[in-house]
C-alpha positions as CSV (number, residue, x, y, z in Angstrom):
1,M,78.5,93.6,-12.7
2,L,78.6,96.1,-14.3
3,E,82.8,97.4,-14.0
4,I,84.3,99.3,-16.7
5,H,87.6,98.0,-18.2
6,A,89.0,100.8,-19.6
7,V,88.1,104.4,-21.4
8,T,90.3,105.9,-24.5
9,T,90.6,109.7,-24.8
10,L,88.8,110.5,-28.3
11,T,90.2,112.9,-30.4
12,I,87.6,114.1,-32.8
13,T,86.6,117.5,-32.8
14,A,83.4,118.7,-31.7
15,D,83.1,120.5,-35.1
16,N,83.7,118.0,-37.3
17,K,80.6,117.7,-39.9
18,N,80.9,114.1,-41.2
19,A,77.9,112.6,-40.9
20,Y,79.6,109.2,-39.8
21,L,81.2,110.2,-36.7
22,K,78.2,111.6,-35.4
23,G,74.4,110.2,-34.5
24,L,74.2,106.5,-34.7
25,F,77.5,106.5,-35.8
26,K,79.3,108.3,-32.7
27,P,81.8,106.4,-31.5
28,N,82.4,104.4,-28.1
29,A,85.4,105.3,-25.7
30,V,84.5,103.0,-22.7
31,E,85.3,99.4,-22.7
32,Y,82.7,97.2,-20.6
33,N,82.1,93.9,-18.9
34,A,78.6,93.5,-17.8
35,N,75.8,90.7,-17.2
36,T,72.3,90.6,-16.6
37,E,72.6,90.3,-12.8
38,S,73.4,94.7,-13.6
39,L,71.6,94.7,-16.7
40,K,67.5,94.7,-17.3
41,V,66.2,92.1,-19.2
42,I,62.9,92.3,-21.2
43,G,61.7,88.6,-21.5
44,E,63.6,86.0,-20.6
45,I,66.5,84.4,-22.2
46,P,66.2,81.3,-23.5
47,V,68.3,78.1,-21.1
48,D,69.0,76.5,-24.9
49,L,71.1,79.2,-26.0
50,N,74.5,78.5,-25.6
51,G,77.5,80.7,-27.4
52,V,78.7,84.1,-28.3
53,Y,77.2,86.7,-30.5
54,V,79.7,88.7,-31.4
55,R,79.7,92.3,-33.9
56,N,82.7,94.1,-35.5
57,T,82.7,98.1,-35.7
58,H,84.4,100.9,-37.5
59,N,85.0,103.5,-34.1
60,Q,87.2,105.4,-34.7
61,I,89.6,107.4,-31.7
62,H,91.1,110.1,-33.1
63,E,90.5,113.1,-35.7
64,P,91.1,111.8,-39.2
65,M,93.8,113.3,-41.3
66,S,91.8,112.4,-44.6
67,Q,87.9,112.4,-45.9
68,Y,86.8,110.3,-43.4
69,H,84.6,107.0,-44.9
70,P,82.8,104.4,-42.4
71,F,85.2,102.2,-43.4
72,D,88.0,103.3,-42.0
73,G,87.1,103.3,-38.8
74,D,89.5,101.3,-35.5
75,G,87.7,98.0,-34.7
76,M,85.8,97.7,-32.0
77,L,83.9,94.0,-30.9
78,H,80.8,93.9,-28.8
79,S,80.2,90.4,-27.5
80,A,77.2,89.0,-25.8
81,Y,78.2,85.6,-23.8
82,F,74.7,83.5,-23.3
83,K,75.1,80.2,-21.0
84,D,72.0,78.7,-19.0
85,G,69.6,81.7,-19.8
86,K,71.8,84.3,-18.5
87,M,74.3,87.0,-21.2
88,E,77.2,88.7,-20.1
89,Y,78.4,91.9,-22.4
90,R,81.9,93.5,-23.4
91,N,83.4,95.5,-25.6
92,R,86.9,95.5,-26.3
93,F,89.2,97.4,-29.1
94,V,91.1,95.5,-31.4
95,E,94.6,95.8,-30.4
96,T,96.0,96.7,-34.2
97,T,99.8,98.0,-34.8
98,G,98.1,101.2,-36.5
99,L,96.0,102.0,-33.4
100,L,98.8,100.7,-30.8
101,A,100.8,103.3,-32.6
102,E,98.2,106.0,-33.2
103,K,97.2,106.3,-29.3
104,A,100.6,106.6,-28.8
105,A,100.9,109.5,-31.0
106,G,97.9,110.4,-29.8
107,K,97.1,111.6,-33.9
108,S,95.5,109.3,-36.3
109,L,98.7,108.3,-38.9
110,W,97.3,106.9,-42.0
111,P,94.9,108.6,-44.1
112,G,91.1,106.6,-45.4
113,L,90.2,104.7,-48.3
114,L,89.3,107.8,-50.1
115,E,92.7,109.2,-50.1
116,P,95.6,106.7,-49.8
117,G,97.6,108.8,-51.7
118,M,98.2,110.9,-48.4
119,A,99.8,108.0,-47.1
120,A,103.6,108.9,-45.6
121,R,104.1,105.9,-43.9
122,R,103.7,102.0,-45.1
123,G,100.0,100.5,-44.9
124,W,97.6,97.3,-44.9
125,G,95.0,96.4,-47.2
126,A,95.0,95.9,-51.0
127,I,96.0,99.7,-51.2
128,G,98.7,99.3,-49.3
129,A,98.5,102.9,-47.8
130,M,95.7,101.9,-45.1
131,K,95.9,101.6,-41.1
132,D,95.2,98.4,-40.3
133,N,91.9,98.9,-38.5
134,A,90.8,95.5,-38.3
135,G,87.0,96.4,-38.1
136,T,85.6,94.9,-40.9
137,D,85.1,90.9,-40.8
138,V,85.0,88.6,-37.0
139,I,84.6,85.1,-37.1
140,C,85.5,81.9,-34.9
141,H,88.2,79.4,-36.4
142,A,90.2,76.6,-34.0
143,G,88.7,78.2,-30.9
144,K,89.2,81.8,-31.8
145,L,88.5,85.3,-32.8
146,L,89.4,86.2,-36.5
147,A,89.3,90.1,-36.4
148,V,90.0,91.5,-40.0
149,M,90.0,94.5,-42.2
150,S,88.0,94.1,-45.6
151,Q,90.9,94.7,-47.6
152,G,93.2,92.6,-45.7
153,S,95.0,92.6,-42.9
154,E,97.1,90.4,-40.2
155,P,94.7,88.1,-38.5
156,W,94.3,89.3,-35.2
157,R,92.9,86.9,-32.5
158,L,90.9,87.2,-29.9
159,D,89.2,84.9,-26.5
160,P,85.5,84.5,-28.0
161,I,84.7,84.7,-24.1
162,T,86.7,87.2,-22.6
163,L,87.9,89.6,-25.6
164,E,91.1,89.6,-24.6
165,N,93.2,90.7,-27.1
166,L,95.9,87.6,-28.4
167,G,97.7,89.8,-31.5
168,P,98.7,88.2,-34.9
169,D,97.7,84.6,-35.7
170,K,101.2,82.8,-34.1
171,N,101.1,80.0,-36.2
172,W,100.8,81.5,-40.2
173,A,100.3,84.9,-39.3
174,K,103.8,86.3,-41.0
175,L,103.6,83.7,-43.3
176,L,101.0,86.2,-45.5
177,K,102.5,89.0,-46.5
178,D,99.2,90.0,-48.1
179,G,97.0,88.9,-44.8
180,V,93.3,87.7,-44.9
181,A,90.6,89.5,-46.3
182,G,87.3,89.8,-45.1
183,E,84.3,87.0,-45.6
184,F,86.8,84.0,-44.7
185,K,84.7,81.1,-44.1
186,V,85.1,78.0,-41.2
187,D,83.3,74.6,-43.0
188,E,81.7,73.6,-39.1
189,H,81.9,70.0,-40.9
190,T,85.6,69.6,-41.5
191,G,87.1,72.6,-39.3
192,D,88.9,73.6,-42.8
193,M,88.9,77.7,-42.9
194,M,88.9,79.6,-46.6
195,F,90.6,83.2,-46.8
196,M,91.7,85.1,-50.2
197,N,93.6,88.1,-50.4
198,Y,93.4,90.5,-53.0
199,P,97.1,92.9,-53.5
200,E,97.3,95.1,-56.4
201,T,100.7,93.1,-58.1
202,P,100.4,89.7,-60.0
203,P,99.1,87.4,-59.4
204,Y,96.5,90.0,-57.7
205,M,94.9,87.2,-55.7
206,N,95.6,84.3,-53.6
207,Y,93.9,82.0,-52.2
208,G,94.6,79.3,-48.6
209,V,93.1,77.0,-46.0
210,V,93.6,76.5,-42.9
211,D,92.9,73.2,-41.0
212,K,91.0,72.8,-37.7
213,H,94.4,72.6,-36.2
214,N,94.7,75.8,-36.9
215,N,97.7,75.6,-39.6
216,L,98.1,76.4,-42.6
217,V,98.0,73.7,-45.4
218,H,97.1,75.5,-48.2
219,Y,98.1,78.4,-50.2
220,V,98.2,79.1,-53.6
221,P,98.3,82.2,-56.2
222,I,95.5,83.2,-58.8
223,E,96.2,84.3,-61.6
224,L,93.8,87.4,-62.4
225,P,93.3,90.5,-66.1
226,G,95.1,92.4,-63.4
227,A,93.9,94.0,-60.3
228,R,90.7,93.6,-58.5
229,W,88.6,94.6,-56.0
230,P,86.4,91.5,-54.7
231,H,84.5,91.0,-51.5
232,D,82.8,87.3,-50.5
233,I,84.3,84.1,-51.6
234,G,81.5,80.9,-51.8
235,M,82.3,78.0,-49.9
236,T,80.8,74.2,-50.8
237,E,81.4,71.1,-49.4
238,N,84.2,70.2,-52.3
239,Y,84.9,73.8,-53.5
240,C,85.4,77.4,-53.1
241,I,83.8,80.4,-55.4
242,L,86.4,83.3,-56.4
243,H,85.2,86.9,-57.9
244,D,86.4,88.2,-60.8
245,L,83.7,91.4,-61.1
246,P,84.3,94.2,-63.4
247,F,84.4,97.1,-60.7
248,F,87.6,98.0,-60.3
249,N,90.4,100.7,-61.2
250,E,90.4,102.8,-64.6
251,E,93.5,100.7,-65.6
252,K,95.1,103.8,-67.7
253,L,94.5,105.9,-64.2
254,F,96.1,102.9,-61.9
255,K,99.1,102.9,-64.1
256,K,99.9,106.3,-63.5
257,G,99.3,105.8,-60.0
258,I,95.4,107.0,-59.8
259,R,92.8,104.5,-58.2
260,K,89.7,105.4,-59.6
261,L,86.6,102.6,-59.6
262,K,84.5,102.4,-62.5
263,F,82.0,99.7,-63.2
264,H,82.7,98.5,-66.9
265,D,79.2,97.4,-67.0
266,D,80.5,95.8,-70.6
267,I,83.0,93.3,-69.2
268,A,81.0,90.3,-68.3
269,S,81.9,89.0,-64.1
270,R,83.8,85.6,-63.7
271,F,83.2,83.2,-61.0
272,G,86.2,80.9,-60.5
273,I,85.3,77.5,-59.0
274,I,88.6,76.0,-57.4
275,P,88.7,72.7,-56.0
276,R,89.4,73.1,-52.0
277,F,93.0,72.4,-51.8
278,G,93.4,73.5,-55.6
279,T,95.3,75.6,-58.0
280,S,94.8,78.5,-60.2
281,A,95.2,75.8,-63.3
282,D,92.8,74.1,-62.1
283,V,89.9,76.8,-61.4
284,Q,87.0,76.0,-63.8
285,W,85.9,80.4,-64.8
286,F,82.2,81.0,-65.7
287,E,81.0,84.2,-66.8
288,A,77.5,86.1,-66.0
289,T,75.7,89.2,-66.0
290,P,78.2,91.9,-65.1
291,C,77.5,92.8,-61.8
292,F,79.5,93.6,-57.9
293,I,78.9,91.2,-55.1
294,L,79.2,92.2,-51.1
295,H,77.9,89.4,-49.3
296,L,76.6,85.5,-50.3
297,A,73.8,84.5,-48.3
298,N,75.6,80.3,-49.0
299,C,76.9,78.0,-51.6
300,Y,76.5,74.5,-52.1
301,E,76.5,72.0,-54.5
302,D,73.9,70.4,-56.0
303,C,74.4,67.1,-58.5
304,D,76.7,68.7,-61.4
305,E,76.1,71.9,-60.2
306,V,77.8,74.3,-57.9
307,V,75.1,77.1,-56.6
308,M,75.5,80.1,-55.6
309,D,72.8,82.8,-53.4
310,G,74.3,86.5,-52.5
311,C,73.1,90.2,-53.1
312,I,73.8,91.0,-56.8
313,S,74.0,94.7,-58.2
314,L,73.8,96.0,-61.3
315,N,75.3,99.4,-60.6
316,P,77.0,99.6,-58.0
317,L,78.3,102.9,-57.1
318,M,81.9,104.8,-55.3
319,A,82.1,108.0,-54.0
320,D,84.6,110.2,-55.6
321,I,86.7,112.7,-54.5
322,A,86.7,114.8,-56.6
323,G,84.6,113.5,-60.0
324,D,81.2,116.0,-58.7
325,T,80.4,119.3,-56.4
326,R,78.2,117.2,-54.1
327,D,78.7,117.3,-50.5
328,M,81.6,114.5,-49.4
329,N,79.3,113.3,-46.8
330,E,75.8,112.9,-49.5
331,K,78.6,110.9,-52.1
332,I,79.1,108.2,-49.7
333,S,75.9,107.7,-48.6
334,A,74.7,108.3,-51.8
335,H,77.5,105.0,-52.2
336,L,76.3,103.3,-49.1
337,D,72.1,103.9,-49.4
338,K,71.4,100.2,-50.7
339,H,68.5,101.3,-52.7
340,N,70.8,103.6,-54.9
341,T,72.8,100.3,-55.6
342,Q,69.6,97.9,-55.8
343,T,71.5,95.0,-54.0
344,R,68.7,92.1,-54.1
345,L,69.2,88.3,-53.1
346,H,69.9,86.4,-56.6
347,R,71.0,82.7,-57.4
348,W,73.9,81.2,-59.7
349,R,74.3,78.1,-60.9
350,F,77.4,77.0,-62.0
351,N,77.7,73.7,-64.2
352,L,80.5,72.2,-64.0
353,I,80.0,69.4,-66.9
354,T,78.9,71.8,-69.5
355,G,80.3,75.1,-68.2
356,E,76.9,77.1,-68.8
357,T,76.0,79.5,-66.2
358,H,71.8,80.2,-65.4
359,E,70.9,83.0,-63.5
360,E,67.8,84.3,-61.1
361,F,66.7,86.9,-58.6
362,L,65.1,84.9,-55.9
363,D,63.5,88.6,-54.9
364,Q,62.9,92.0,-55.9
365,E,63.5,93.4,-52.5
366,V,66.7,95.9,-51.5
367,I,68.2,94.0,-49.1
368,E,72.1,92.7,-47.7
369,F,74.0,91.0,-45.3
370,P,72.4,87.5,-45.8
371,V,73.1,85.1,-43.7
372,C,72.3,80.9,-42.7
373,R,73.1,78.8,-40.1
374,G,76.5,78.3,-39.6
375,D,76.7,74.5,-39.6
376,Y,74.6,75.2,-42.9
377,K,77.0,77.2,-44.7
378,G,78.6,75.3,-47.7
379,Y,76.1,72.6,-47.6
380,K,71.8,72.9,-49.2
381,Y,70.0,74.8,-47.0
382,R,66.4,76.3,-46.6
383,Y,66.5,79.3,-44.8
384,A,68.2,82.9,-45.2
385,Y,68.0,86.0,-43.5
386,A,69.1,89.8,-44.7
387,S,68.5,93.0,-43.3
388,L,66.1,95.4,-45.0
389,F,67.9,99.1,-45.1
390,K,65.9,102.5,-44.5
391,K,66.3,104.4,-47.7
392,G,68.7,107.0,-47.8
393,E,70.8,105.9,-45.5
394,W,73.2,102.9,-43.9
395,L,70.5,101.9,-41.3
396,M,69.5,98.4,-41.1
397,E,65.6,98.9,-40.5
398,G,64.2,95.3,-39.8
399,F,64.9,92.2,-42.1
400,K,63.7,89.4,-43.9
401,K,63.1,85.9,-43.2
402,Y,63.7,83.6,-46.8
403,D,61.8,80.4,-47.4
404,L,63.8,78.7,-50.5
405,E,62.0,75.8,-50.3
406,T,58.2,77.4,-50.1
407,G,58.6,80.3,-51.6
408,V,57.0,82.2,-48.6
409,H,58.9,85.2,-46.8
410,T,58.4,86.9,-43.8
411,K,59.9,90.5,-42.3
412,Y,60.1,92.2,-39.1
413,M,60.7,95.9,-38.6
414,Y,62.4,96.8,-35.5
415,G,60.0,100.2,-35.8
416,P,60.5,104.2,-36.0
417,G,64.5,105.0,-34.9
418,R,65.2,101.4,-33.9
419,Y,68.2,100.1,-36.0
420,G,70.3,96.4,-35.9
421,S,73.2,94.5,-36.6
422,E,73.9,92.1,-39.3
423,L,71.8,89.0,-38.0
424,S,73.4,85.9,-36.7
425,V,72.0,82.3,-36.5
426,A,72.2,80.4,-33.6
427,K,70.6,77.0,-33.4
428,R,68.9,75.6,-29.6
429,T,71.0,73.2,-28.0
430,N,70.4,69.3,-29.4
431,S,68.5,71.3,-32.7
432,T,65.7,69.5,-35.1
433,S,65.8,71.5,-37.7
434,E,67.0,73.7,-39.9
435,D,65.1,76.7,-38.0
436,D,64.9,75.7,-34.3
437,A,66.9,78.9,-33.7
438,Y,66.9,81.5,-32.2
439,L,68.5,85.2,-34.1
440,L,70.1,87.3,-32.6
441,T,71.4,91.5,-33.2
442,F,72.3,94.2,-31.5
443,I,69.6,97.3,-31.8
444,Q,70.4,100.8,-31.3
445,D,67.3,102.7,-30.5
446,I,67.8,106.7,-31.4
447,N,64.4,107.6,-29.4
448,N,65.9,106.4,-26.2
449,D,69.7,107.3,-26.9
450,T,69.9,103.2,-25.6
451,S,71.0,99.6,-27.3
452,E,69.6,95.7,-26.3
453,C,71.0,92.9,-27.6
454,A,67.6,91.0,-29.2
455,I,66.7,87.9,-29.7
456,F,63.5,86.4,-31.8
457,D,62.8,82.2,-32.2
458,A,63.4,81.6,-35.5
459,K,60.6,80.0,-36.3
460,N,57.6,83.1,-35.7
461,I,59.7,86.4,-36.2
462,L,56.7,88.1,-36.0
463,Q,55.9,87.8,-33.0
464,G,59.7,90.1,-31.9
465,P,62.0,89.8,-29.7
466,I,61.6,87.3,-27.2
467,A,63.6,88.7,-25.1
468,R,65.9,92.1,-24.8
469,V,68.8,92.4,-23.1
470,M,69.9,96.6,-22.9
471,L,73.6,97.4,-22.5
472,P,75.3,100.0,-20.6
473,E,75.3,102.6,-23.6
474,R,74.6,102.4,-27.1
475,I,76.5,101.0,-29.2
476,S,78.4,102.6,-32.6
477,S,76.0,101.8,-35.9
478,G,78.3,98.2,-37.0
479,T,78.2,95.7,-39.7
480,H,79.5,92.1,-39.3
481,A,78.9,89.6,-36.9
482,C,78.9,86.0,-35.9
483,W,77.5,83.7,-33.3
484,V,79.9,80.8,-32.1
485,D,78.0,78.0,-31.1
486,E,79.4,76.9,-27.6
487,Y,81.0,73.6,-28.3
488,R,82.9,75.6,-30.8
489,L,84.2,78.1,-28.5
490,Y,87.4,76.3,-27.8
491,G,88.3,74.3,-30.6
492,E,87.1,72.5,-34.5
493,K,85.4,69.4,-34.7
494,Q,86.1,66.6,-37.4
495,T,82.6,66.0,-37.1
496,L,79.1,67.2,-36.0
497,D,77.3,65.1,-33.1
498,V,74.4,64.1,-34.4
499,N,72.4,65.9,-31.2
500,Q,74.1,69.3,-32.8
501,G,72.2,69.3,-36.5
502,G,73.3,69.9,-39.4
503,P,72.1,69.2,-42.8
504,E,73.0,65.3,-43.1
505,H,71.0,65.2,-39.7
506,D,68.0,67.5,-39.7
């Protein structure tokens, strides 16, 4: 089977010189249905790989009305559904209100991240001026995918197998004026989903919990000193970790309606440990080295301490429209270049008794998008996996496996002209140990103008992919992805069965 589901007309002009609308970032117009009866398979798909791998993508449709940033594009999901040694591929736009309005108009109606002042219509996100593109994060909860934009948007639901668009969550979307920010977390052992948002008005953050039945059971304001720009949220068995980082708009300019992000290296980072169903009054705040954090690998409880592992940047940069004379593409590339921001794996330990913070680097190599196995998220773990970036480019050229118990780390490079997506860890059916699993990614090959879904054995990444499934066409570069085990495709369970593995069974 190889079917064209739909074709969208792109209006991006041929003379548009933005680097993030060309080459590996060139948007896709065709939505496909395909399976391994029609797709070339190199190697053999494991029969004990059952579930779906989904990656989100900023896939711009129309000529931008402002300076385009690669976080502005319309959300498009790409999925690889595995069952009994076979795979089905689909890709679909996330049909947000903004996307449907712009399709009807045949042009862009909202500006992007870098020039929100151009907005003439109400918008979404913390800024309140952007199109809700739902192009950043994607996670499964309560048997449905949830796609959002990083700043906070409507919680857009899709079927995890067919990618059918189901609209904003019918149970609780209307209860959240400020939406759901990216990097929300699901505790696979309880079915709870934890999330936050960060509006530019007091209290500047809200924190919530949606239970396994998809009911919003907890939603509280979190008081911060001012408008902030966090990105991730940590989760353990009993707590969440909220970020108040010194990378925010210059306050004097912000009061005049001018947004200019600045890294305040003289202000300590603050991390708030909140009980899962706690309030702002219950938060225990810890201070740490001034930094910015995009993505966490995992968090867990260790006796009196809460441990948080993630990628620290001691010198975050931000593209500035008027701040220097460089070409805007150069400014954006400099900000996205992980070798400039020097993001490295770091560990924070927060002692709940003494109030002390202990910090240490776990590695000095530049990495980002760290992940662990889904059923270990929030619990003590041994293995993390993170992407390696090409210097000077926002392209993932390989990945690294961290053994946090032995300190022996290994890495695999995709090869010249080959670039991946965020990894996902898919445990084998009847898994018996933490790395008894597969790693999945979509790889772009600029040499052959192709894309593929690559499957690695997590125990032996150095042997390379054990299977590669070639996609109908080369897909646009993207980042965030998730894996959904087969038993979670139709809803959350109260506890994991013994034969499903997990930290309490290994």
